[in-house]
C-alpha positions in Angstrom: 0.3 0.1 0.2 2.8 2.6 1.0 4.9 2.5 -2.5 1.4 2.5 -4.1 0.9 6.0 -2.3 4.7 7.1 -2.7 4.3 6.4 -6.3 1.0 9.1 -6.4 3.1 11.6 -3.9 5.9 11.7 -6.3 3.8 12.2 -9.3 1.9 15.1 -7.9 5.2 17.1 -6.5 7.1 16.4 -9.6 5.8 20.3 -10.8 7.1 21.3 -7.9 10.4 19.5 -8.0 10.6 20.9 -11.2 10.0 24.7 -10.1 12.2 24.3 -7.6 15.0 23.1 -9.3 14.5 25.5 -11.2 15.6 28.4 -8.6 18.5 25.8 -7.5 19.7 26.1 -11.4 19.6 29.8 -10.9 22.2 29.9 -8.0 25.8 30.6 -9.0 27.3 29.2 -6.0 28.6 25.7 -6.3 26.9 23.0 -4.4 28.0 23.0 -0.8 28.3 20.1 1.5 25.8 18.1 2.4 23.2 20.1 4.9 21.7 18.3 8.5 17.9 18.6 9.6 17.6 17.1 13.1 14.2 16.2 14.0 13.2 15.5 17.6 9.7 13.3 17.5 7.7 11.1 18.8 8.3 7.3 17.4 5.7 6.2 15.0 4.7 9.9 14.4 5.3 9.9 10.9 4.8 8.2 7.7 8.5 6.3 7.4 8.2 7.5 3.6 8.3 11.8 4.3 12.0 12.4 5.4 13.4 10.5 2.2 10.6 12.7 -0.1 11.8 15.7 1.4 15.3 15.7 1.1 14.9 15.0 -2.5 12.7 18.5 -2.4 14.9 19.9 -0.4 17.8 19.6 -3.1 15.7 20.0 -6.1 14.8 23.9 -4.3 18.3 24.8 -2.9 20.5 22.6 -4.9 22.1 21.0 -1.7 21.7 17.4 -0.3 20.1 17.0 3.1 20.5 14.6 5.7 17.6 14.0 7.5 18.4 12.8 11.5 15.5 11.3 13.4 15.7 11.1 16.7 12.5 10.1 19.4 11.6 11.1 23.1 8.7 8.9 24.7 7.3 11.9 26.6 6.8 15.4 26.9 8.6 15.7 29.8 11.7 13.2 28.4 11.9 16.2 25.7 11.4 18.9 27.8 14.0 17.9 30.5 17.0 17.6 27.5 15.7 21.0 26.1 16.1 22.7 29.6 19.6 21.2 30.1 20.6 22.0 26.9 21.3 18.4 26.1 19.2 18.4 22.5 20.9 19.7 19.2 17.9 19.5 17.5 16.5 21.8 14.5 12.7 20.7 14.8 10.6 19.1 18.2 6.9 18.0 17.8 5.7 19.1 21.7 2.2 18.5 22.2 0.6 22.5 23.6 1.8 22.4 27.0 5.0 21.4 26.9 5.0 24.2 24.1 3.8 26.7 26.6 6.8 25.6 28.9 9.4 26.2 25.8 8.4 29.7 25.4 8.3 30.3 29.4 12.3 29.4 29.5 12.5 31.4 26.0 14.1 28.2 23.9 11.8 28.4 20.7 11.7 31.0 17.5 8.7 33.2 17.0 8.1 31.2 13.3 6.3 34.0 12.4 9.1 36.3 12.5 11.0 33.8 11.4 9.1 33.3 8.0 9.1 37.0 7.4 13.0 37.2 7.6 13.8 34.1 4.9 11.1 35.3 2.6 12.8 39.1 3.2 16.1 37.3 1.6 14.6 34.4 -0.4 17.3 33.3 -2.8 15.0 30.2 -4.0 12.1 31.3 -4.2 10.2 29.5 -1.3 6.5 30.6 -0.5 5.6 28.8 2.5 2.0 29.2 1.1 1.0 26.0 3.2 1.3 27.3 6.4 -1.8 28.4 5.7 -3.7 25.2 5.4 -4.3 24.9 9.0 -7.6 24.1 10.4 -9.2 27.6 11.3 -11.0 25.9 14.4 -7.7 24.6 15.6 -6.1 28.0 14.9 -8.6 29.7 17.1 -8.2 27.5 20.0 -4.6 27.7 20.4 -4.6 31.7 19.6 -7.7 31.9 22.2 -6.3 29.7 24.8 -2.5 30.6 25.0 -2.9 34.0 23.9 -0.3 35.2 26.9 2.9 32.9 27.0 6.0 33.4 29.0 7.7 36.0 30.2 6.7 38.4 27.2 3.2 37.8 27.3 3.6 35.9 23.7 0.8 34.4 21.5 1.7 30.4 21.3 0.3 30.9 17.5 3.2 32.7 16.6 5.6 30.1 17.7 4.2 26.7 16.7 2.6 25.0 13.6 -0.5 23.0 14.4 0.9 18.9 13.3 -2.0 16.2 14.8 -4.7 16.3 16.8 -7.0 14.7 18.3 -8.9 13.5 21.8 -7.9 11.3 25.2 -10.3 8.5 25.7 -10.8 4.6 25.8 -9.8 2.1 23.6 -11.7 -1.4 24.3 -12.3 -4.9 22.9 -15.8 -4.4 22.3 -16.2 -8.8 22.2 -15.1 -8.1 26.2 -16.7 -5.0 27.0 -20.7 -4.5 26.9 -22.7 -1.6 26.2 -24.1 -1.5 29.7 -19.8 -1.8 30.4 -19.6 2.0 28.6 -22.3 3.3 30.7 -19.5 3.8 33.3 -17.8 6.3 31.3 -13.9 6.5 32.7 -15.4 4.6 35.4 -13.8 1.6 33.2 -10.4 2.4 33.8 -11.4 1.3 37.1 -13.4 -1.6 36.1 -16.4 0.1 38.1 -18.4 -1.7 36.1 -17.4 -5.4 37.6 -16.4 -7.3 34.5 -14.6 -9.8 36.0 -13.1 -10.3 32.5 -11.2 -6.6 33.4 -9.4 -7.9 36.0 -5.8 -7.4 35.4 -6.5 -7.0 31.7 -6.9 -2.9 31.7 -3.7 -0.6 31.0 -3.0 3.2 31.8 -0.5 6.1 30.2 2.7 5.9 32.1 2.2 9.8 31.9 1.3 11.9 34.7 -0.4 14.5 32.4 -3.2 11.6 30.7 -3.7 9.7 33.9 -4.5 13.2 36.1 -7.0 14.4 33.8 -8.7 10.8 33.9 -8.5 10.4 37.6 -10.0 14.1 38.0 -13.0 13.0 35.1 -13.6 10.1 37.0 -13.9 11.5 40.3 -16.5 14.2 38.9 -18.1 11.1 37.4 -18.4 9.3 40.1 -19.2 12.3 43.1 -15.9 11.7 44.2 -14.4 15.5 44.0 -13.3 17.0 47.1 -16.4 19.8 48.4 -16.2 22.6 47.0 -15.2 21.5 43.5 -18.1 20.2 41.9 -19.3 22.7 39.7 -15.4 23.0 37.7 -15.6 23.0 34.3 -13.8 19.9 32.4 -11.1 23.0 31.5 -10.6 24.2 35.1 -10.8 20.6 36.7 -7.8 19.2 34.5 -5.4 21.8 35.4 -6.6 22.1 38.7 -3.2 21.3 41.2 -4.1 22.5 44.2 -2.9 20.7 47.6 -6.7 19.2 48.0 -7.0 18.4 44.9 -3.8 16.4 45.0 -4.2 14.3 47.3 -8.0 13.4 45.6 -6.3 12.7 42.5 -3.4 10.1 44.5 -6.0 8.3 46.3 -8.0 7.2 43.3 -4.7 6.6 41.3 -3.4 4.5 44.5 -6.9 2.2 44.1 -6.6 1.3 39.9 -3.5 0.0 40.7 -5.6 -3.3 41.8 -7.5 -3.6 38.7 -5.1 -2.7 36.5 -2.3 -4.7 34.1 0.2 -1.6 34.6 1.0 1.5 33.0 2.4 2.0 29.2 3.4 5.1 26.8 3.8 3.2 23.2 2.7 -0.5 23.4 -1.0 -0.5 24.5 -1.9 -0.4 21.4 -0.3 -3.6 20.3 -1.1 -5.2 23.5 -4.9 -4.7 22.5 -4.5 -5.5 19.1 -3.3 -8.8 20.5 -5.8 -9.0 22.9 -2.9 -9.1 26.0 -5.6 -6.3 27.2 -8.9 -5.9 26.4 -9.0 -1.8 27.9 -6.8 1.3 26.9 -6.3 4.8 28.3 -5.8 5.7 24.6 -5.1 8.9 22.4 -7.4 8.6 18.9 -5.0 8.4 16.6 -3.8 5.2 18.3 -7.0 4.1 19.1 -8.0 4.1 15.5 -4.5 2.9 14.2 -5.4 -0.4 16.7 -9.2 -0.5 15.7 -7.7 -0.7 11.8 -4.8 -3.0 12.4 -7.5 -5.3 14.7 -9.8 -5.9 11.9 -7.2 -7.0 9.9 -6.8 -10.0 12.1 -10.6 -10.2 13.1 -9.8 -8.5 16.9 -13.7 -6.2 17.0 -12.0 -3.2 18.9 -13.7 0.3 19.1 -13.2 3.7 21.3 -15.5 6.1 23.1 -14.7 9.4 24.9 -16.7 9.5 28.1 -20.1 11.9 27.9 -18.5 13.4 30.9 -15.9 14.7 29.0 -12.5 14.5 28.1 -8.6 15.9 27.3 -8.5 17.9 23.9 -4.9 18.1 22.9 -2.9 19.6 20.0 0.8 18.6 19.1 2.7 21.2 16.7 5.9 21.6 15.3 8.7 24.1 16.9 11.7 25.4 15.7 14.4 25.8 18.8 16.3 29.0 19.2 20.0 26.8 18.9 18.4 25.5 15.8 21.6 25.4 13.0 19.5 24.6 9.8 16.4 26.9 10.4 15.7 27.1 6.7 15.4 22.9 6.4 13.0 23.3 9.5 10.5 25.5 8.0 10.5 24.1 4.6 9.8 20.3 6.1 6.6 21.9 8.6 5.4 23.5 5.4 6.2 20.3 3.3 4.4 18.4 6.0 1.4 21.0 5.8 0.6 20.2 1.6 -2.6 18.6 1.5 -1.5 15.6 -0.3 1.4 15.0 2.2 -0.8 15.7 5.2 -3.5 13.3 4.1 -0.8 10.2 3.3 0.7 11.1 6.7 -2.7 10.8 8.4 -3.7 7.6 6.6 -0.5 6.0 7.4 -0.1 6.7 11.2 -3.8 6.6 12.2 -3.7 10.7 13.7 -5.7 13.6 12.7 -3.9 16.3 10.4 -4.4 20.0 11.4 -5.0 20.7 8.0 -8.1 21.8 7.1 -10.6 19.1 6.8 -12.6 21.2 3.8 -9.5 22.1 2.4 -8.3 18.0 1.9 -11.9 17.3 1.0 -11.9 19.8 -1.8 -8.6 18.7 -3.4 -8.4 16.2 -5.7 -5.2 14.5 -5.3 -6.1 13.7 -1.9 -9.6 12.4 -3.1 -7.4 10.0 -5.6 -4.7 9.1 -2.9 -8.2 8.3 -0.9 -9.6 5.7 -3.4 -6.2 4.3 -4.1 -6.5 3.0 -0.6 -9.9 1.9 -0.9 -11.1 4.8 1.5 -14.8 6.3 0.8 -14.1 9.9 1.2 -17.8 10.3 3.0 -16.8 7.8 5.4 -13.1 8.8 5.9 -14.1 12.6 6.7 -16.9 11.8 8.5 -15.5 9.4 11.0 -15.4 11.1 14.4 -12.6 9.1 16.0 -10.7 11.0 12.8 -12.0 14.0 12.8 -13.4 15.1 16.5 -15.9 17.0 16.8 -14.9 19.8 19.1 -16.8 21.1 22.2 -16.8 22.3 25.8 -16.7 19.3 27.2 -13.2 18.7 26.1 -10.6 20.8 27.8 -7.1 21.8 26.8 -4.2 21.1 29.2 -1.7 23.6 30.5 1.5 23.5 32.2 1.3 22.8 35.5 4.0 25.8 36.2 5.3 25.7 39.7 3.1 23.1 40.3 4.9 20.5 38.3 7.4 18.8 40.6 4.1 18.1 43.3 2.3 16.7 40.7 5.3 14.4 39.4 5.9 13.4 43.3 2.2 12.3 43.9 2.1 10.7 40.2 5.3 8.5 41.2 4.0 8.0 44.9 0.5 6.5 43.0 2.6 4.4 40.8 4.3 2.6 43.5 1.0 2.1 45.7 0.6 1.3 48.8 3.4 -1.0 49.0 6.9 -0.5 49.2 8.3 0.1 45.9 10.8 -1.7 44.3 13.6 1.1 43.9 13.4 1.4 47.7 13.6 -2.8 48.4 16.6 -2.6 45.9 18.4 0.6 47.9 17.8 -1.0 51.6 19.1 -4.7 50.2 22.5 -3.1 48.9 22.7 -1.2 52.4 22.5 -4.0 54.1 24.2 -6.3 52.2 27.2 -3.5 52.1 26.4 -3.0 56.3 27.0 -7.2 56.3 30.2 -6.9 54.1 31.8 -3.8 56.4 31.2 -5.7 59.6 32.4 -9.2 58.3 36.0 -6.9 57.4 35.8 -5.2 60.4 35.4 -9.0 62.4 38.2 -10.2 59.8 40.7 -7.1 60.5 40.1 -7.7 64.5 40.9 -11.4 64.6 43.9 -10.5 62.4 45.7 -8.0 65.1 45.3 -11.4 67.9 46.7 -13.5 65.8 50.6 -14.4 67.3 53.2 -13.0 65.4 55.1 -16.1 64.6 57.8 -14.8 62.5 58.6 -12.0 65.4 58.6 -14.8 68.0 61.1 -16.5 66.4 63.3 -14.1 66.0 63.5 -12.8 69.3 64.2 -15.8 70.8 67.6 -16.5 68.7 
């Protein structure tokens, strides 16, 4: 399937490549050494054919070969740690919205609007970046409205990131095990409130404090477990509330959850669902859709739902660090991904919802050709709410936890450890006891050696 799509895309881009080559041919300078573009992204978050295709496009436009290096992170927190320590020398990153907010707080990323204007002002290759305007207006409006005063300079996040993929947080489930009645328990399924014995020890949740925190507060809302005075909070307010009272309540329900789940995961949950190792997974909509389609091929009946009480609406986007060595290639790559044909290829391959305008995609003949090539009915494809979520007030957007972040992470580590003693502590104690015993043994050996008669000196004295 992928080879057929790649051929379609190559044909679609031949004109662009030819025009780009003209600009490259007009460049009187000799071809320079190979340029490099380092991309820091989530794993399995991009069609594998796209980097090579972009490298061909880049060379046709600039006349310079491009080496693309892909580096991966498992969580936003891992990426943030490296960025804040200065350990990530990359040109392009794909964080979630709240992580971008943190990067802006530390002034680590470029204003893309200003970068674009600067490149266009000194435009030697004739690039236009027209595709950057293809983003879904609803997505752009949400980001600009929700993150309008970020960082010490109160900047709008819309100027610092280009939306890439977006979706919801919900529950992926095996429809042959989870009944319609079970679904009425909403987020409670993750605590097996429905009492389905088949689910005991067969539930996975994300090893991500943000997602589990969201599920926990909405579960408490659903079951009347919120602390007094929080009952009328909106979804938006609840998933971003991190005061001490709420942290304590969340820790209690997450600790209790350990009794019914199989464990925590970041990227293997969908595979475990496909292989029927587990029957329920706290999942992002893109992973869920991928699992549903792959499961269908194997006769595994999977489905996904967002509890009516509310959920998280998330956005991942591209940002360019201030220390990027190749900002031009980085921005060109973002623009490349925003081309309708490339966007649809990407979303088909990985399952996640592209931030490129749905209306624009539906009207693009090349996009429709790609869908037909892959045996998708356009009406069903664009009408699928799993693939293109419906935005409502019950979907809240996460913000950076700011000064409370360390307290939230500490709570999460305690909750994962449960009421028992963490194994890490057990290992430390065992090591400490072993070292103590070794030192005691060494001491007694040493003392015994001191008391032992020194025969050589004694015999020497007798002479």
